[in-house]
LUMDO-177043 format. One line per field, with one value per residue: x negated, y negated, z of N, C-alpha, C in turn; residue number from 1; residue in three letters. Coordinates in steps of 0.02 Angstrom, whole numbers, plus 32768, in hexadecimal, padded with zeros to 4 digits. Atoms other than C-alpha are relative to their C-alpha. Layout:
N
n_xx <- [X  ...]
n_yy <- [Y  ...]
n_zz <- [Z  ...]
ca_xx <- [X  ...]
ca_yy <- [Y  ...]
ca_zz <- [Z  ...]
c_xx <- [X  ...]
c_yy <- [Y  ...]
c_zz <- [Z  ...]
n <- [NUM  ...]
res <- [ALA  ...]
//
This chain:
317
n_xx <- [7FD5  8041  800B  7FDF  8042  7F9F  8004  8008  8013  802D  8029  8017  8030  8038  8019  8010  804A  8052  7FF0  801D  803E  8010  8009  8033  803A  7FF2  800E  803E  803A  8033  801F  8033  802E  7FE6  7FC6  7FF0  800D  7FC6  7FCE  7FED  7FE2  7FBF  7FE1  8039  7FCA  800B  7FD8  7FA8  7FCE  7FCC  8006  7FE9  7FC1  7FB8  8003  7FCD  7FD7  7FD9  7FFF  7FE1  7FC6  7FE7  7FE8  802D  8036  802D  8035  801C  8006  803E  8038  7FFC  8025  804F  8032  8000  8064  8042  801F  8043  803F  8033  800F  8041  803F  801D  800F  8030  8025  8012  8041  8010  8045  7FEF  7FD7  8024  8038  7FDA  7FCF  7FB7  7FAD  7FD9  8034  8065  8031  8012  8028  7FE9  7FF0  7FF4  7FD6  7FEC  7FD0  7FDB  7FB6  7FD9  7FF1  7FC6  7FC5  7FED  7FDC  7FAF  7FDA  7FDA  7FC2  7FD6  7FD6  7FE1  7FBA  7FD5  7FD6  8025  800B  8034  8040  7FFC  8007  805B  8035  7FD7  8037  804D  8006  7FEE  8041  8033  7FFE  800A  8036  8017  7FE9  8017  8048  7FF6  800D  8013  7FB7  800D  7FF3  7FBC  7FAB  7FDC  7FEF  802D  7FF6  7FB3  7FE2  8031  7FEA  7FC7  8008  8045  7FF1  7FC2  7FF1  7FED  7FD2  7FE6  8003  7FF3  7FB1  7FD0  8012  7FC8  7FD0  7FFE  8007  7FC9  7FCF  7FEC  7FFD  803A  7FE8  8013  804D  803B  7FFD  8025  803C  8002  8023  8051  802A  8025  8007  804B  8033  7FF6  8014  802C  8000  8009  8043  8032  8000  8022  8046  8016  7FEC  8034  804D  8013  7FC0  8007  803F  7FFF  7FD4  8030  803D  7FDE  7FED  7FC7  7FCD  7FDF  7FEA  7FF4  802B  7FF3  7FC0  8020  8042  7FE8  7FAE  800E  802C  8008  8019  8042  8019  7FFF  803F  804F  7FED  8011  8049  7FFB  7FDA  8004  8053  802B  7FEC  8006  7FBF  800D  7FFF  7FB6  7FCF  7FF2  7FD5  7FBA  7FE8  7FE4  7FF5  7FCB  7FDF  7FEA  7FBB  7FAE  7FFF  7FF7  7FBF  7FE2  7FF9  7FBE  7FBE  7FFA  7FFD  7FBD  7FDA  7FFE  7FE0  7FBA  7FD9  8011  7FC0  7FC6  7FFE  7FDC  7FCB  7FE5  7FF7  7FA5  8004  8007  8056  8023  8045  802E  801F  8054  803E  8002  8014  806D  8000  8000  8026]
n_yy <- [801F  8037  8027  803B  8048  8023  803F  803B  8029  8019  800C  7FD3  7FD4  7FEC  7FC2  7FEC  7FF6  7FC9  7FC6  8008  8003  7FD1  7FE8  8017  7FE2  7FBA  7FDF  801C  7FC5  801A  7FCC  8018  802C  8050  7FF4  802F  8060  8018  800D  8041  804C  8019  800F  802B  802E  8036  7FE7  802C  7FEB  7FF2  7FBA  7FCA  8023  7FF1  7FBC  7FE6  803D  7FDC  7FC5  8004  8021  7FCC  7FCB  7FF3  7FEE  7FBA  7FE8  800D  8045  7FF0  7FC5  803E  804E  7FF3  8014  8031  8021  7FFA  8031  8040  7FE9  8002  8032  8036  7FF3  7FF9  804F  8001  7FD7  8041  800D  7FC0  8016  8027  7FDC  7FE9  803D  8022  7FD4  8020  7FF7  7FEB  7FFA  7FFF  7FC9  7FBE  8011  7FF7  7FB9  7FE2  8033  7FC5  7FBD  800D  800C  7FBE  7FCC  802C  7FFC  7FA4  7FEF  801F  7FCF  7FDD  7FF5  8003  7FC9  7FFC  8035  7FC3  8038  7FF2  802F  801B  7FF4  8033  8050  8017  7FEA  8049  8040  7FED  8000  803C  801E  7FFB  8017  8020  8007  8021  804F  8017  7FE9  7FF6  8054  8002  7FE4  804E  8012  7FF8  8018  7FE7  7FD1  7FCB  7FDE  7FD7  7FAC  7FCB  7FEF  7FC4  7FBA  7FDC  8001  8010  7FD8  7FCC  8013  7FE3  7FD9  7FED  800E  7FE4  7FBE  8008  7FEB  7FC3  7FDC  800A  7FF9  8026  7FF9  7FFF  804F  8009  7FD9  8038  8042  8000  7FFF  8028  801D  7FFD  8006  8036  800C  7FF1  8033  8040  7FE2  800D  805C  7FF1  7FF7  8022  803D  8015  8004  8045  801A  7FDB  8005  7FAD  7FD7  8016  7FDC  7FC0  8010  800B  7FCF  7F94  8017  7FCB  801F  801B  8017  8054  802E  7FEE  8036  8043  800A  8007  802A  804F  8024  7FF8  7FD4  7FF9  7FE0  7FCB  7FF0  7FF5  7FD3  7FCC  7FF4  7FEC  7FBA  7FCF  7FF5  8001  8048  7FFA  7FF2  8026  803C  8013  8011  8042  8012  7FE4  7FFC  8046  7FF7  7FDE  8019  8045  7FE4  7FE7  7FA8  7FE0  8015  7FDC  7FC5  7FCE  8007  7FCA  7FD6  801E  8003  7FC3  7FDF  8013  7FBE  7FBB  8003  7FFF  7FC4  7FEE  8023  7FC0  7FB2  7FE7  7FFC  8023  8010  802B  800D  7FFE  803F  800A  7FF0  8048  8048  7FF7  7FF2  7FE0  7FD5]
n_zz <- [8020  7FF1  7FCC  8016  7FFB  7FFB  8034  7FE6  801A  8015  7FCD  7FD8  8023  8003  7FF2  8048  802E  7FD9  800E  8030  7FE8  7FF5  8045  8020  7FE8  7FDD  8037  8025  7FE1  8008  8005  801D  7FE0  8016  7FF8  7FCE  7FE4  803F  7FD8  7FC7  801D  8038  7FC9  7FD1  8000  802E  8050  8009  7FFC  802C  8037  7FDD  7FF2  803A  7FE9  7FE3  8012  803D  7FEE  7FDC  801A  8017  7FB3  7FBE  8021  7FE8  7FF4  803C  8015  7FF5  801E  803A  7FEB  7FF3  804F  8003  7FD6  802D  8055  7FCF  7FD8  802C  8025  7FF1  8023  806C  8007  801F  803A  801F  8011  7FED  800C  7FB9  7FD5  7FD8  7FD8  7FFA  7FFA  7FE7  7FF7  7FAF  7FDE  8017  7FFD  8017  8042  8039  800D  7FDB  7FF9  801F  7FF6  7FCB  8022  802A  7FD2  7FE3  803A  7FF1  7FC8  7FFB  8024  7FE1  7FCD  8006  801D  7FBA  7FE6  801F  8026  802F  8016  7FDD  8030  803D  7FF7  7FE3  8034  8021  7FDE  8028  8021  7FFA  7FE9  8031  8039  7FBC  7FFE  802C  801D  7FE9  8028  8046  801C  7FD0  7FC7  7FE0  8028  8012  7FFB  7FE3  8032  8004  7FC2  7FF8  801B  7FC8  7FC0  8012  8013  7FAF  7FBE  7FFC  8009  7FD8  7FFF  8014  7FF2  7FC2  800D  8042  7FF4  7FDD  8041  802F  7FCF  7FEB  8026  802B  8043  8025  8011  7FD4  8004  802B  7FDF  7FBA  801B  8008  7FBC  7FE5  801F  7FED  7FCC  8000  802A  7FD3  7FC8  802B  7FFC  7FB3  7FE3  800F  7FE0  7FC9  7FF7  8018  7FBA  7FC7  8030  8007  8028  8038  8038  803A  8052  8022  800C  801C  8042  7FFD  8017  7FB2  8016  8002  804B  803F  8023  800A  8040  8041  7FFA  7FD2  801B  803C  8026  8005  7FCD  8012  803D  7FCA  7FB2  8029  802A  7FC5  7FD8  8001  7FED  7FB7  7FB4  7FB3  8005  7FAD  800E  8032  7FC8  8003  8028  800F  7FCC  7FE8  803B  7FEB  7FCC  801F  803C  7FD7  801D  7FCC  7FE1  804D  8019  7FCD  8036  8030  7FDE  7FEF  8040  7FF2  7FCF  802D  8034  7FE9  7FC8  8044  8015  7FC0  8006  801E  7FCA  7FFD  7FB3  7FDC  7FE8  7FBE  7FF4  8031  8004  7FE4  8029  8030  7FE4  7FF7  7FD0  7FF4  8038]
ca_xx <- [8004  7FBA  7F9C  8010  7F9E  801D  8050  801B  800E  7F82  7F5A  7F5F  7EFC  7E6D  7E87  7EA8  7E0F  7D97  7DF2  7DB7  7D08  7D0A  7D45  7CB6  7C30  7C90  7CA3  7BE9  7B83  7AE1  7A97  7A0E  798D  79D5  7A7C  7A98  7A52  7AD3  7B69  7B28  7B36  7BD1  7C29  7BA4  7C29  7BEB  7C2E  7CD3  7D60  7DE6  7DCE  7DFE  7E9A  7EF7  7ECE  7F3F  7F9C  7FD4  7FDF  8059  80E7  8104  8104  8098  7FD3  7F8A  7EFA  7EE7  7F08  7E68  7DFD  7E24  7DFA  7D51  7D29  7D48  7CB0  7C56  7C60  7C35  7BAD  7B78  7B82  7B0F  7A96  7A9A  7A8D  79E6  79A4  797C  78D2  7895  77D0  7800  784A  77CA  777C  7822  78A8  7955  79F0  7A48  79E3  7941  7912  7910  78A0  7906  790E  7942  79C5  7A09  7A21  7A7A  7AEC  7B20  7B17  7BA9  7BF8  7BF7  7C34  7CD9  7D0C  7CFB  7D6D  7DDC  7E09  7E22  7E99  7EEC  7F46  7F14  7F46  7EE4  7E5E  7E71  7E82  7DD5  7D81  7DC1  7D68  7CCE  7CCC  7CFB  7C5B  7BF1  7C28  7C14  7B5D  7B34  7B89  7B1D  7A63  7A9D  7A70  7A10  7A70  7A1E  7A60  7B12  7BB8  7C25  7C8C  7C13  7C16  7CDF  7CC5  7C34  7C86  7D26  7CEA  7C56  7CB9  7D81  7D9D  7D96  7E0A  7E6F  7E59  7E83  7F41  7F66  7F1B  7F97  8024  8008  7FF4  809B  80EA  810C  8148  80CB  8100  80DB  802D  7FE9  8041  7FDD  7F32  7F4A  7F60  7EC6  7E67  7E7F  7E7B  7DD4  7D8B  7DB8  7D79  7CD8  7CE5  7CF1  7C49  7BED  7C27  7BE0  7B24  7B31  7B43  7ABC  79F0  79D4  7A42  7A30  797C  799C  7A07  797E  78E7  795E  799A  7A4D  7AE5  7B38  7BC5  7BB4  7B09  7B63  7BF0  7B77  7AF9  7B95  7C35  7BDE  7B3B  7B27  7ADD  7A28  7A1C  7A59  79DA  7943  79A6  79A3  78F9  78CA  793F  78ED  782C  77C7  7808  7802  788C  7867  7867  78FE  7960  7958  7987  7A03  7A3C  7A60  7AA8  7B2C  7B5E  7B61  7BE3  7C56  7C25  7C51  7D12  7D26  7CFC  7D74  7E02  7DC1  7DDE  7E82  7EB7  7E92  7EE1  7F88  7F94  7F77  8012  807B  8064  80AD  813A  8163  8176  822F  8206  81DF  810E  80FC  806C  8010  8023  7FA7  7F26  7F60  7F11  7E4E  7E5E  7E6D  7E07]
ca_yy <- [8005  7F52  7EDB  7E3D  7D94  7D0E  7C86  7BD9  7B37  7ACC  7A97  7B32  7B98  7BB0  7C5E  7CA5  7C53  7CAD  7D3C  7D13  7CF4  7D8E  7DF8  7D98  7DE0  7E9D  7EB1  7E6F  7EE4  7EC6  7F5B  7EDD  7E63  7DA5  7DE7  7DA2  7CE5  7CE8  7D17  7C92  7C1B  7C38  7C3E  7BB1  7B27  7AA8  7B2C  7ACC  7B28  7AF9  7B72  7BF5  7B6B  7B69  7C1F  7C47  7BA8  7BD8  7C8B  7C46  7C04  7CBA  7D27  7D38  7D53  7E07  7E6B  7E60  7DAC  7DA6  7E24  7D99  7D03  7D64  7D88  7CD3  7C96  7D1D  7CCE  7C2E  7C6E  7CC3  7C2B  7BC4  7C43  7C41  7B7E  7B6E  7BD2  7B40  7B29  7BDD  7BAD  7B63  7BEB  7C3E  7B8D  7B45  7B7D  7B37  7B81  7BCF  7B8F  7B7F  7C38  7C99  7C8B  7C85  7D31  7D6E  7CF2  7D48  7DD9  7DB9  7D5A  7DED  7E5D  7DEC  7DEA  7EB8  7EAF  7E37  7EAA  7F38  7EF6  7EAD  7F52  7F93  7F13  7F6F  7ECC  7ED2  7E15  7DDD  7E37  7DE3  7D3E  7D47  7DA0  7CE8  7C90  7CF4  7CDB  7C13  7BF9  7C55  7BEC  7B5B  7B7C  7B7F  7ADC  7AA4  7AC9  7A7F  79C2  7974  7975  78BD  7877  78BD  787A  787B  78DF  7963  796F  798B  7A24  7A69  7A5F  7AA1  7B32  7B51  7B1A  7ADC  7B76  7BEC  7B67  7B94  7C38  7C4D  7BFD  7C5E  7CFB  7CD4  7CCE  7D70  7DB4  7D6B  7DA9  7D16  7CE4  7CBF  7C01  7BF3  7C53  7BC0  7B2F  7B6B  7B88  7AEC  7A9F  7AE4  7AB2  7A11  7A0C  7A6A  79CD  7954  79C0  79B0  78F0  78F4  7950  78FC  785D  787B  7890  77C9  779E  782C  7806  78B5  7900  7874  7887  7949  791B  78C7  793B  79E7  7974  79BE  798E  7906  78A9  77FA  77E0  7830  77A0  770F  7736  7735  76E4  763F  7603  75A9  75ED  75AB  75D7  767A  7698  7679  76DE  7758  775E  7769  7800  785C  7844  785D  77E7  77CB  7807  77A4  76FD  7721  773E  7696  7663  76B3  76AF  75E1  7617  7681  7606  7571  75D8  7602  76D1  7710  76C4  76F7  779D  77C9  7773  77F4  7889  7824  7832  78EB  7918  78AB  7920  79C1  7976  796E  7A12  7A3F  79DF  7A64  7B01  7B36  7B3A  7AF1  7AB1  7A80  7AE9  7AB7  79F2  79D4  7A04  7960  78EA  78C0  78D1  7972  79BD]
ca_zz <- [7FF5  7FE3  8058  804D  807C  80CB  805B  8073  8046  8011  80B4  8104  808A  80E3  810E  804C  8010  80A6  806A  7FC3  8002  8062  7FAE  7F6D  7FE9  8001  7F2F  7F0A  7F9B  7FB0  7F4C  7EEC  7F18  7F19  7F2F  7FD2  7FA7  7F11  7F8F  8016  7F8E  7F35  7FF1  8039  806A  7FE3  7F52  7F1E  7F49  7EC9  7E4A  7EDA  7F19  7E61  7E63  7EEC  7EE5  7E41  7E87  7F16  7E8B  7E70  7F14  7FB6  7F68  7F89  7F7F  7EBC  7EC0  7F2A  7EC4  7E38  7E95  7EB2  7DE7  7DE1  7E65  7DF3  7D4A  7DB5  7DE7  7D52  7CEE  7D56  7D49  7C84  7C99  7C7E  7BF4  7B91  7BA2  7BAD  7B81  7C3E  7C84  7CEB  7D43  7D62  7DE3  7DC6  7DD7  7E80  7EF8  7EA6  7EDA  7E2A  7D95  7CD9  7CAA  7D4F  7D59  7CBF  7CE9  7D8F  7D2C  7CB5  7D4E  7DAD  7CE1  7D0F  7DBB  7D88  7CFD  7D60  7DEF  7D74  7D2A  7DD3  7DEC  7D4F  7CFC  7C46  7C1C  7CB1  7C63  7BC1  7C15  7C6F  7BD4  7B6F  7BED  7BDC  7B56  7B51  7BD1  7B5E  7ADF  7B66  7B70  7AD4  7A9C  7B33  7ADD  7A3C  7A5F  7AE1  7B95  7BBF  7B2B  7B12  7AE5  7B60  7AD6  7ADA  7B9C  7B8E  7B24  7B8B  7C2B  7BEE  7BA0  7C3B  7CD7  7CAE  7C72  7D04  7D48  7CDD  7CD6  7D8E  7D69  7CD7  7D24  7DC5  7D34  7CDA  7DA2  7DCE  7D2D  7CE6  7C35  7BAE  7BB5  7C5E  7C68  7BD0  7C32  7CF1  7C73  7C30  7CEA  7D1E  7CA9  7CC4  7D7A  7D58  7CEA  7D64  7DEA  7D73  7D75  7E2D  7E50  7DD6  7E11  7EB1  7E7D  7E34  7F00  7F36  7F13  7F1B  7EB2  7E30  7E11  7DF6  7D64  7D21  7D52  7D0A  7C7B  7CA0  7C55  7CC3  7C9A  7CE1  7C68  7BD7  7BF6  7C18  7B89  7B04  7B5D  7BB8  7B78  7AF2  7A5A  7A61  7B15  7AE0  7A5F  7B0B  7B8C  7AFA  7AB0  7B72  7BA1  7B14  7B3E  7BDC  7C6B  7D22  7D6C  7E17  7DAF  7D36  7DBE  7DDB  7D4F  7D29  7DD8  7DBC  7CFE  7D5B  7DE5  7D59  7CE6  7D70  7D32  7DD6  7DDB  7D1B  7D24  7DCC  7D4C  7CE7  7D62  7D98  7CC7  7CDF  7D7A  7D19  7C97  7CFC  7D6B  7CBA  7C89  7D40  7D08  7C82  7CFA  7D03  7DCC  7E66  7E4D  7EFC  7F28  7E99  7EA8  7F37  7EB5  7E45  7ECB  7EC2  7F75  7F6F  7EEA]
c_xx <- [7FCA  8017  8019  7FE0  804B  7FF9  7FF7  8007  7FC4  7FED  7FE6  7FF6  7FD5  7FE4  800B  7FC8  7FD5  801D  7FDB  7F9F  7FE6  7FF5  7FAF  7FB6  8012  8001  7FBC  7FCF  7FCF  7FDC  7FBB  7FF7  8032  804A  802C  7FEC  8045  8037  7FF4  8012  8033  802F  7FF2  8042  7FFC  8028  8040  8035  804C  8004  8033  805B  802A  7FEF  8056  8040  8036  803C  8056  8057  8037  8010  7FAA  7FA7  7FE1  7FC8  7FED  7FF7  7FA3  7FCD  7FEA  7FE7  7FB3  7FD8  800E  7FBA  7FC4  7FED  7FF3  7FC3  7FD5  7FE3  7FD6  7FCE  7FE2  7FFE  7FBA  7FC7  7FF0  7FBE  7FD7  7FA0  7FFD  7FFB  7FEC  7FD5  804F  803D  8032  8035  7FFF  7FC6  7FC2  7FE6  7FF6  7FE3  8052  8011  8016  8045  802E  8028  8023  8036  8038  8006  804A  8039  8028  8032  8059  8020  8016  8041  8030  802C  8003  804A  8046  8027  7FDE  8006  7FDE  7FC4  7FE5  7FEA  7FBF  7FC7  7FF8  7FD3  7FDA  7FDE  7FED  7FAA  7FD9  8002  7FDD  7FA1  7FD7  800A  7FD2  7FB6  7FF9  7FF8  7FD4  8022  7FF8  8012  8043  803F  8019  803D  7FE0  7FF1  803D  7FFA  7FD0  8039  804A  800D  7FCD  801F  8043  800D  801A  8038  8058  8026  8020  8046  801D  7FF2  8049  803F  800D  8011  8047  8040  8033  800F  7FA8  7FF8  7FE4  7FC6  7FCD  8020  7FCD  7FB3  7FF0  7FFB  7FBF  7FC5  7FE8  7FFE  7FA2  7FC5  8005  7FDF  7FB2  7FEE  7FD9  7FA2  7FD9  8007  7FCD  7FAB  7FF9  7FF1  7FBD  7FB6  7FF2  8017  7FFB  7FC0  7FF7  801F  7FDD  7FCB  8024  8014  804B  802B  8032  8024  8001  7FBB  8020  8037  7FD5  7FD7  8042  8046  7FEB  7FC7  800A  7FC3  7F90  7FE2  8000  7FCB  7FB3  801B  7FE9  7FC7  7FC6  7FFF  7FE0  7FB0  7FEC  8025  7FF7  802C  801C  8020  804B  802D  801A  8029  804E  803E  8036  8035  805B  802C  801D  803D  8030  7FF9  801B  8065  802B  8002  8036  8040  8003  802C  8050  8021  8009  8037  806A  8009  7FFB  8047  8033  8001  801E  805D  801C  8012  804C  8022  7FDE  7F9F  7FF4  7FBB  7FD4  7FE8  7FDC  7FC6  8001  7FC9  7FC2  7FF2  7FE6  7FEE  7FAC]
c_yy <- [7FBB  7FCA  7FB6  7FC8  7FC6  7FC5  7FC6  7FCF  7FC7  7FFE  8034  804C  8015  8067  8039  7FF2  800A  803D  800E  800F  8055  8043  7FE4  8025  805C  801E  800F  8043  7FD3  802B  7FD1  7FD5  7FB4  8001  7FD9  7FBE  8005  7FEF  7FC1  7FD1  7FF4  8012  7FC8  7FC4  7FC7  8011  7FDC  802C  8000  8006  8025  7FE2  801A  8043  8022  7FCD  801F  8054  8005  7FE8  8061  8028  7FFF  8026  8047  800B  7FEB  7FBA  7FF2  8023  7FBF  7FC5  802A  7FF6  7FAD  7FE3  802C  7FEC  7FAC  8001  800A  7FD6  7FBB  802B  800C  7F9F  7FD6  8013  7FC5  7FF2  8050  7FF9  7FE8  802C  800F  7FC1  7FE5  802C  7FEF  8006  8011  7FF7  8001  8036  8029  7FE1  801E  8037  8014  7FDB  8028  8029  8014  7FDB  803A  802E  7FEF  7FFB  8049  800A  7FE9  8033  804B  8003  7FE4  8056  8025  7FE0  8013  7FEA  7FE1  7FA6  7FBD  8013  7FED  7FB4  8007  8009  7FBC  7FE4  800D  7FE5  7F99  7FE5  801B  7FC2  7FAB  7FF7  7FF6  7FBD  7FC4  7FEE  7FDE  7FB3  7FEE  7FE6  7FB1  7FDC  800B  7FDF  8020  804B  8055  801B  8024  803E  802B  801D  8017  8037  8019  8009  7FF1  8043  803E  7FD2  8022  8040  8025  7FFB  8017  8053  800D  8023  803A  8032  8005  8020  7FE9  7FFA  7FF2  7FAA  7FE1  8000  7FB6  7FC2  8016  7FFF  7FB8  7FB8  7FE9  7FE2  7FB2  7FE9  801A  7FCB  7FD2  8016  7FF6  7FCF  7FF7  8005  7FDF  7FAA  7FF9  8004  7FC6  7FE5  802C  7FFC  8059  8027  7FCB  8006  8043  8009  7FF2  8030  8040  7FDF  8031  7FB8  7FC8  7FC0  7FA8  7FDC  8003  7FAD  7FB8  7FF3  7FFB  7FCC  7FA8  7FEA  7FE7  801C  7FE0  8011  805D  8033  800F  8023  8051  803E  8005  805C  803F  7FF6  800D  7FC7  8027  7FF5  7FC9  7FB3  7FF2  7FFB  7FC6  7FD3  801B  8001  7FC0  8019  8017  7FDD  7FC5  7FFD  801C  806E  8025  7FFF  8010  8057  8035  7FEB  8035  8046  7FF1  801C  804A  8035  7FE8  8026  804C  7FEE  7FF9  802C  8032  7FF3  802A  8045  7FF4  800F  7FDB  800E  7FE6  8011  7FEB  7FA8  7FDB  800A  7FC8  7FBE  8005  8014  803E  8031  800D]
c_zz <- [8015  8020  7FF5  8021  8014  7FC2  803D  7FC7  7FF6  8040  8033  7FE9  800D  7FFC  7FD5  7FDE  8027  7FE0  7FBC  7FFC  8022  7FB9  7FEC  8006  7FF1  7FA7  7FEF  803B  7FFC  7FE4  7FE7  8012  7FEA  8006  8041  8016  7FD8  8039  8055  7FD8  7FE0  8048  803A  7FFD  7FC9  7FBE  800E  800F  7FCC  7FE2  8029  8018  7FC2  7FFD  8029  8014  7FD5  8021  8014  7FF0  8001  803D  8029  7FE1  8032  7FF2  7FAC  7FE3  8015  7FD6  7FBF  8007  7FEF  7FBC  7FEA  8004  7FCB  7FBF  800A  7FF4  7FCA  7FCB  801C  7FFE  7FC6  7FFF  7FDF  7FF2  7FC8  7FDA  801A  7FEA  8059  8049  8043  8033  801A  801F  8008  7FF2  8048  8026  7FF7  8007  7FCC  7FD0  7FB4  7FE6  804A  800F  7FCD  800A  804D  7FE8  7FDC  8032  801C  7FC8  8018  8027  7FE1  7FC8  8016  802C  7FC1  7FE1  802A  8004  7FD2  7FC0  7FB4  7FDB  8029  7FD5  7FC3  801F  8001  7FBE  7FD8  8023  8017  7FCC  7FD0  802E  7FCD  7FC9  800E  8005  7FBB  7FDE  801D  7FEA  7FC0  7FF1  8052  8032  8009  7FD2  7FE1  8006  8035  7FD0  801E  8057  7FE8  7FEE  801C  8035  7FFF  7FDC  803F  8031  7FF6  7FF5  801D  8022  7FE4  7FF2  8030  7FFD  7FE6  801D  803B  7FDD  8001  805D  801E  7FC1  7FEB  7FC4  7FD2  8004  8041  801F  7FCE  8023  8048  7FDE  7FFE  8050  8015  7FDF  7FFE  803E  8008  7FD3  802A  8043  7FF0  8023  8036  801F  7FDB  7FFE  8027  8008  7FE0  8035  8028  7FD6  7FDB  7FC2  7FAE  7FEA  7FE2  7FCA  7FD0  7FF1  7FCD  7FC6  7FE2  7FDE  8028  7FDC  800D  7FCF  7FC5  8002  8005  7FCB  7FC2  8019  8013  7FDE  7FAF  7FC2  7FEE  8045  7FFF  7FE9  803F  801A  7FC2  7FF2  8058  801A  7FCA  7FDF  8034  8026  8045  8026  803D  7FDB  7FC3  8031  800A  7FCE  7FE4  803D  7FF6  7FB5  8026  8026  7FDB  7FC0  802A  7FF7  8047  8006  7FB3  800C  8036  7FDA  7FEA  8016  8003  7FB9  8004  8030  7FF6  7FD6  801E  802A  7FCE  7FE2  804E  7FF3  7FD5  800A  8008  8059  8026  8006  802A  801A  7FDD  7FFD  802E  7FDE  7FC7  8035  7FFF  8043  8007  7FE2  800D]
n <- [1  2  3  4  5  6  7  8  9  10  11  12  13  14  15  16  17  18  19  20  21  22  23  24  25  26  27  28  29  30  31  32  33  34  35  36  37  38  39  40  41  42  43  44  45  46  47  48  49  50  51  52  53  54  55  56  57  58  59  60  61  62  63  64  65  66  67  68  69  70  71  72  73  74  75  76  77  78  79  80  81  82  83  84  85  86  87  88  89  90  91  92  93  94  95  96  97  98  99  100  101  102  103  104  105  106  107  108  109  110  111  112  113  114  115  116  117  118  119  120  121  122  123  124  125  126  127  128  129  130  131  132  133  134  135  136  137  138  139  140  141  142  143  144  145  146  147  148  149  150  151  152  153  154  155  156  157  158  159  160  161  162  163  164  165  166  167  168  169  170  171  172  173  174  175  176  177  178  179  180  181  182  183  184  185  186  187  188  189  190  191  192  193  194  195  196  197  198  199  200  201  202  203  204  205  206  207  208  209  210  211  212  213  214  215  216  217  218  219  220  221  222  223  224  225  226  227  228  229  230  231  232  233  234  235  236  237  238  239  240  241  242  243  244  245  246  247  248  249  250  251  252  253  254  255  256  257  258  259  260  261  262  263  264  265  266  267  268  269  270  271  272  273  274  275  276  277  278  279  280  281  282  283  284  285  286  287  288  289  290  291  292  293  294  295  296  297  298  299  300  301  302  303  304  305  306  307  308  309  310  311  312  313  314  315  316  317]
res <- [MET  LYS  GLN  VAL  LEU  CYS  LYS  ASN  ASN  LEU  LEU  ASP  SER  ASP  ASN  ASN  VAL  ARG  LEU  VAL  GLN  ASN  ALA  VAL  LYS  LYS  ASN  LEU  GLY  VAL  SER  LEU  PRO  PHE  LEU  VAL  ASP  ILE  VAL  HIS  HIS  MET  VAL  ALA  PRO  HIS  ASN  ASN  GLN  THR  ARG  THR  LEU  VAL  LEU  LEU  GLN  SER  ALA  ASN  LEU  PHE  ASN  ASN  PRO  ASP  GLU  ALA  ILE  ILE  ASP  ILE  GLY  SER  THR  ILE  GLU  TYR  LEU  HIS  ALA  ALA  ALA  ALA  LEU  HIS  ARG  HIS  ILE  LYS  GLU  PRO  GLU  LYS  ALA  ARG  ARG  ARG  LEU  GLN  HIS  VAL  GLN  LYS  LEU  TRP  GLY  SER  GLU  THR  SER  VAL  LEU  LEU  GLY  ASP  TYR  LEU  LEU  SER  ILE  SER  PHE  GLN  ILE  LEU  THR  ARG  VAL  GLY  ASN  LEU  ASP  VAL  LEU  GLU  CYS  VAL  SER  LEU  ALA  THR  GLN  ASN  ILE  ALA  ARG  GLY  GLN  VAL  LEU  GLU  VAL  SER  GLU  PRO  SER  LEU  THR  ALA  THR  PRO  LYS  HIS  TRP  ARG  SER  VAL  THR  ARG  ASP  LYS  ILE  ALA  VAL  LEU  PHE  GLY  ALA  GLY  ALA  GLN  SER  ALA  ALA  TYR  TRP  GLY  ASN  SER  SER  GLU  VAL  THR  ALA  SER  THR  LEU  PHE  SER  PHE  GLY  VAL  HIS  VAL  GLY  MET  ALA  ALA  GLN  LEU  LYS  THR  ASP  LEU  GLU  ALA  VAL  GLY  ASN  LYS  LYS  LEU  PHE  LEU  GLN  LYS  LEU  LYS  GLU  HIS  GLU  LEU  TRP  PHE  PRO  LEU  CYS  PHE  LEU  LEU  HIS  GLU  CYS  LEU  PRO  GLU  GLU  LYS  GLN  ARG  GLU  ILE  SER  GLU  LYS  LEU  GLN  ASN  GLU  PHE  ASP  ALA  GLN  GLU  PHE  PHE  GLU  GLU  LEU  ASN  ILE  LEU  PHE  LYS  LYS  TYR  GLU  VAL  SER  ASN  GLN  ILE  HIS  ASP  GLU  ALA  GLU  LEU  GLU  LEU  LYS  GLN  ALA  LYS  GLU  PHE  LEU  LYS  GLN  LEU  GLU  PHE  ASP  SER  GLY  PRO  LEU  GLN  PRO  LEU  THR  GLN  TYR  SER  MET  ILE]
//
């Protein structure tokens, strides 16, 4: 008999989130080197819980979350971790001397292998759950993640356009939010229309969540410098470069970004420009727009979407 979990609103969902975290530990085990470190990272307080909440609250639309939903939640987290482990494979010639993934513990080759292992565990779990619609949904999300990774390395990250950032982020990050919501719909035996609507809702929440995460680095010098040093695709920089700066200044900054530069000195210059053009306020507005679009999809549902409404608030993602 399946264990049935307590039905919660968003403010009381900590117990179910912990159950997903426990499933992450249980399903992965510690049979391989580094797995303990990966699990620790995945369940650490700094890890954004919005993906899990989108899944759990979507499930609450249909029934009390059970062990199947908890296991599906663990696979969503594995896929996110796998994408993170695969993230920095764009400079293979530097792979052996650059440790730049989860908690900076592993070399590039090891990260690829660990990421692939997480993928295999995810599909083993989904096969055990036995819902073919969920399996197909997560399989498609995995394809999108791979496509996003290829797209990410198709042009230099530091000079990328906002359009490029959106395409990469949707495929690599936001689709997992959508897949969680859609999987919950399939678990709840909903219609294909409802499942598709919830997928779109989740994607917009995921985009907003990543905008919020990117925005937090603007006011954090350590994270700011990390973005520059590791040449990360970062929306505030994309937005400043292509949406704010006059053409002459844009060319000047782009040229610097495409050559060797002192990150500390460049930080000072960019920080001034971020403040001058009020980039933080504009990116916050971008996130709010994504959440507004998410709310519009909830209006299309033919039943009460109350459990998901809090996730359309910036303060809750």
